[in-house]
C-alpha positions in Angstrom: -7.5 44.4 15.7 -4.5 46.1 14.1 -3.8 48.5 17.0 -4.0 48.0 20.7 -5.7 50.9 22.4 -5.3 50.7 26.2 -8.6 51.1 28.0 -7.2 54.2 29.8 -7.3 57.6 28.3 -4.1 59.4 27.4 -2.6 61.6 30.1 -1.0 64.8 28.8 -0.7 67.6 31.3 0.3 70.3 28.8 -1.1 69.2 25.4 -0.3 72.5 23.6 2.8 71.8 21.5 3.0 68.1 22.3 4.6 66.4 19.2 2.7 63.6 17.5 3.2 61.3 14.6 0.7 61.6 11.8 0.0 59.3 8.8 -1.7 61.5 6.2 -2.5 61.3 2.5 -2.9 64.0 -0.1 -4.9 64.3 -3.3 -3.8 65.6 -6.7 -4.5 69.2 -5.5 -2.4 68.9 -2.3 -5.3 68.7 0.1 -4.2 66.7 3.3 -6.4 64.0 4.8 -5.2 62.8 8.2 -5.6 59.0 8.5 -3.9 58.1 11.8 -2.3 59.8 14.8 0.1 58.3 17.3 1.7 59.8 20.4 3.3 59.0 23.7 1.6 60.4 26.8 3.2 61.5 30.1 3.1 57.9 31.4 5.2 56.9 28.3 2.3 54.8 26.9 1.9 54.9 23.2 -1.6 55.6 21.7 -2.7 55.2 18.1 -6.0 56.4 16.8 -7.7 56.1 13.4 -9.0 59.5 12.3 -12.6 59.3 11.0 -12.8 62.9 9.8 -10.4 65.7 9.4 -11.1 69.3 8.4 -8.7 72.1 7.6 -9.9 74.9 9.9 -7.3 77.6 9.4 -4.3 78.1 7.1 -2.2 81.2 8.0 1.5 81.9 7.5 2.6 78.3 6.8 0.7 77.0 9.9 -2.3 74.8 9.2 -4.9 73.9 11.9 -7.0 70.8 11.6 -10.0 69.6 13.6 -10.1 65.8 13.7 -12.6 63.2 15.0 -11.6 59.8 16.3 -13.4 57.0 18.3 -11.9 55.7 21.5 -13.6 53.1 23.6 -16.9 53.7 21.7 -16.8 57.5 22.3 -16.3 60.1 19.6 -13.6 62.6 20.4 -12.4 65.8 18.7 -8.8 66.9 18.7 -7.1 69.9 17.1 -3.7 69.4 15.4 -1.3 72.0 14.1 1.0 71.4 11.1 4.0 73.7 10.5 4.6 73.5 6.8 8.1 74.8 7.0 9.4 72.4 9.7 7.0 69.6 8.7 6.1 69.1 12.4 2.8 68.0 13.8 1.7 69.1 17.3 -1.4 69.0 19.5 -3.2 72.3 19.9 
């Protein structure tokens, strides 16, 4: 098991704009595929999740919005991420 995922769910009271770390890859055409996300919740616990599927939903004025799926404790979850191309910053939506 390469990553330890606590049995508790992350606690983020205000998820909009919460910064996260992202490991992503690109293909020859510049299409981004999100592989892993990592963030610290309000209890200062660090969570890492492997993304099973990511889909670019919207690309408008240097802001890209992605819908991502990940599995935590045997349950499939969907999360929305926003990438600011100019500042190179990833945040939760």
